[in-house]
C-alpha positions, 0 to 999 in steps of 0.5 A: 499499499504505497504513501505519499512521504514528504521529506524535510530539507534536513533528512534530504541528503539520505533521501537522495535529495528527493523531497517526496517518496513513495513508501508502503507500511500498513502503519507509521511504524511499519511505514519506518521500517520501510523507510530505512529500508529504503534509506538507511540511517533515516529511521535514526534520525526519526526515533530514539533508542528506545524506539519511540517517536524524538521529541523534535519530530512530527510527522503527520498523517494527511494532515493530522498530528500522530500524536493525537492519532494512534502514534506509530501504531496509526494506521495507513491506507492506499494515498495517505500522505504523511508529512515528516516535520522537525520541530522549530525552536526560537527565541 
């Protein structure tokens, strides 16, 4: 089940410069595994040592923050759009 994944500029070095890629997964968790298979090193940028989403990374499925859905267990279907968005801090 392919979904469109939008990659932020800081992670594009890992995706050969691609801003959008196709990946497969029934859940966000399995999608991250497919992203790692296609682009080694990407999973480490998204998840911490415990396998949880890093604090400064937000993932949206169809513009909904997965933290308010089912987190990594959020289900995906054909045609969904997933956006990886790094948190921005400033003052």
